[in-house]
N, C-alpha and C positions, 0 to 999 in steps of 0.2 A: 603395495605395488606403486601407488601414486607417489610415495615419498622417494622411490628409486628414480623416478623421472625428474626429480628436482635437483639432482646432482648434489652440490655441497650445502644447499639451503635446507635446514630442518625447522626453522622458525623465522617469523617476520617480526619487525618492530613497526607498530603503527605510530605515525608522527602525531596524530591527533589533530585537533582543530587549530591550535595555535601553540607557538613555542615561547610566548611571552609570559614569564612567571607571574607578573602582576594580574594577569587575566585568568589564571588557572582556577583559583578558588571561586571567584564570582561566577565563572562559567559552569563550574561543577554544581554549585547550588541552583543556578538557573535551570540547567538541563535536568537536574534531579527533580526539581519542581514540575518541569514539563512532563517527565516520565511518570511521576506520581499522579498528575492530572490525567494522563493518558490511560494508565492502569485503572484509576478510579472511574473515569468516564466510560470506558469500554466495558469493564466488568459490571459496572452499574447498569448499563444499557442491556447487557446480556441477562442480568438478573431480573430486570424490569420486564423484559419480554417473556422470560420464562415464568414469572409469577402471575402475569395478567392474561387470562384466557382470551380476552377480546383482541389481543395482539397476536394470537396464533393464526395468522393468515399469511399468504405468500410474501407480501411486502415486508413484513417484520421477520419472516423466516430468513430472507436474504439480508436484512439489516442485522440480525443476530450473527450471521456468518461474517458480515463486514466488520462488526465489532470484534469478533474472535480473531480475524485476520489482522486488524489494526493492533490489537493487544500483542499478538504473537510477533508481528513485524517489528514493533517497537522493542520488545523484549530481546529479539535476536541482535539488535544493534546497540541500544542505549547503554546497558550495563557495562559492556566492554569499552564503549566510548568514555563513560564516566571515569574508568580506571586511568585513562590517559591524562586526566587532570590532576590526579593525586599520586601518580607513579613517575619516577624519573624516566623510565623506559617501559612502554606498554608492549610487552612481548605477547605473541600469539603463535602457537605451533602451526606447522604446515597443515596438518589435518584439521586443526581448529579453524584455520583461515578458510579452507575449502568448505568446511561445514557451515560456517557463517555465510559464505558466498552462496551456497546452495539454498539455505533457508531465506536469505535476503531475496534472491531471485524468485523463489517459490511464492513468497508472500506478495511480491510486487505483481507478478503475473496473475495470481489469484485475485488480488484487489482489482486489477484491470477488468477481469472477466466477470467478477461479481457485480461490478458497477454496470456492465452491459446487460447482465441478467436482470438487474433492477430496472433498467430502462425498458426492457421487454415487458416486464411486469406492469410498469406504468402505462405502456402502450395498450396492453390488453384491458387494463382497468378503465381507461378513458375511452378507447375506441370500440371495445366490445364488452361493455359492462353487463349485458344481459346473459352472456355465456362465459363470464369470467372464470367460473369454477371448472369449466371443461378444459380450456388450454392451460390453466394454472392449477391443475389437479396435483395432489401430493406426489404422484408418480412423476409428473412432468417436472415439478420443482426439484425432486431428488435427482433426476437425470441432468437438469441444468447445473445443479451443484456439483455432480460428478464431473461434468464438463469443465466447470470452473477450476476444480482442484487438479483435474487431468492436465489442463493447460498450464497450471502452476508447476506440475512435475516436468512437463515438456520444457518450459522456459528455464527452470533450474538445472535440468540435466544438460541442455544445450550449452548454456553459459559456463557451467562448472566443467563440463567436458572440454570446452574450448580452452580453459585455463589449465586443467590437470595435465594435459599432454605437452605443455610448454616446459622449458628448462630455465631454472633460476640458478645462476652461476655463483655470484658472490654477494652482490648488493642485496640486502634484505630489508631495506627501509621503505615501507609503503607510505607514500605521501597522502594519507587519508586517515580518518578516524575509524574506518572499517575496511574489511577486505572487499573492495569494489572492483569491478571488471577492468576499467580503463587504467587505474594505477598499477594493477598487477600485470597487464599487458605491457605497459611502459617499463616495468621492472625486469621483465623476462629477457633472456639473451637471444631467443630465437622467434619472437613474435613477428608476424608479417602482416601485410595488407589483407591477407586471407582471413586472419583472425579478427581484424577490425571489420571486415565485410560480414563475417558470421555474426558479430555483435550487432551490427546495423540491421541485418535481416531479421534476427530474432527479436530485437527491440521493436522493429517496425511491425512485426506480427503481433507482439504483445500490446502495442499501443494502437496500431492501425485497425486490426479486426474489431476490437471493442469500440473504438471511436466510430467506425462505419456503422456498426450495429446501433450505437446510441443515436447517431445522426438520423438514420432511417427511422428509428422508433419515434424520435421527437418530430420528424417531418410529418408522420402520420398523426401524432398527438396534436401538433399545431393546427393541422388541417381540420381535425375534429373539433378543437376548441373554437376555431373561427366560425364553425357551423352551429355553435350553441347560441341560441337567441338571447337568453337572459344574461345580464351582466353578472349576477350572483353566481350563475353556473360557470361562467368563464373564470371568475375570480377563484372559485373553489378548485377548478381544474388546474389553474396556474399554481395555486398554493400547494396542491398535492405534489407537484413536480419540483418546486423551488429548492427544497433541501437537497434532492438528488442532483439537480443541475449545479448547485454550488459545490457539492462534494466532487463531482466529475471535473469541474473547472479547476479546482485546487490541485487534484491529483494528476490529471493528464497535462495540465499546463506546466507544472513544475518538472514532471518527468520528461516531457518532450524537450524542454529548455536545457535540461542537463545532458540527455543522451543522444538527441538527434542533431547535435552540433559536433563538428570535428574538434579534436583536442586543441588544434591550433587556434580555433575561434574562441574556445572556452578553456583557458589554462586550468590545470589541476587545482590550484589554490582557490580559484573562483568556483570551480566545479564542486568542490567539497562543501563550500559554503552554500551554494544553491541546492545541493542535495539534502541539506538540513531540512528544507521545506517539506519534501515529501516523506522523509524518513522519520521526522520528529513532529513537525507542525501539523501535517495532515492527519496522522493518527490521533493527535490530541483534539483537533477541531471537529472531526467527524461526529463523535457523540454529542458535542455541544450544538452542532448544526441541527441534528435531529431532535434533540431535547427542546431546544429553544424555538424551533420553527414548525414542529409537528404537534398538532392538537391532541392526537391520540396518545402520543408519548407523554406529553405534559399532563394529560388527564390520568394516565397510568402512574406517573410519578407522584402526583397529588394523592391519588387513591392509596398508593403504597405507603407514603409518609403518614397519612391519616391512620392507616392500619397499625403502623409502628407506634404512633403516639398514643393510640387507644389501648394497645396491648400492655 
């Protein structure tokens, strides 16, 4: 049914990141290395959390899911992107393009809300440590996770639905390395300001609601930290949150820069370069941030490596 709405277009051509032949192979190997680092880091963190029982607490339950989202997010985008560097024309079918768009939006929204769930977890851990196990019980964690993926489905359905009902007449050249929202809107014959408004509203929900949750959580956290009398206690509280704050800053900063500006302010060529940051760099850096800056994860890594060496 979706393909009937697209008129004559049955497939798209992704232009990729650059059309300069001299850059194709160096960029292919660069992003292949990035992808391998992303897969290794995120699957490694998932394995680490699964194998170490002292990490089976809410904080690492959400980190486990963040790593799963980052791995899946990167896998939905990068392999097809790599094809553009080694193929003369990078074709993708209409249904394949809509599928990639759906999963891209699903994982972006899921990451936004898993980061806000992690902020709430830090709020409870620091502001209500004596009753931590009550508001962060397994049942509550599961409900929060269902909410995270539920918002992922909402974002993906809203954005994909907004594109599916558009008409693509003749031009099938997508000026991007993936099927992203704005390039597809610009390619359509009948997109309007209403479609752009839908994008802006849905993106604002996907970024705005988590950011408000995160700011409120950290407002209470900072208030509690400043009431801690000992310097050591304050330092420990700040170090507990530092990894999460860095992950939040990287993800929301790059996402807002790309999508909360009109296309006239950020041309497509600049937009696809800036989108590299949250589609490729952020999923690669998140496991590194938590491994290098989190004492529990570093201890679990050392323990696991020692176990492997002794076996």
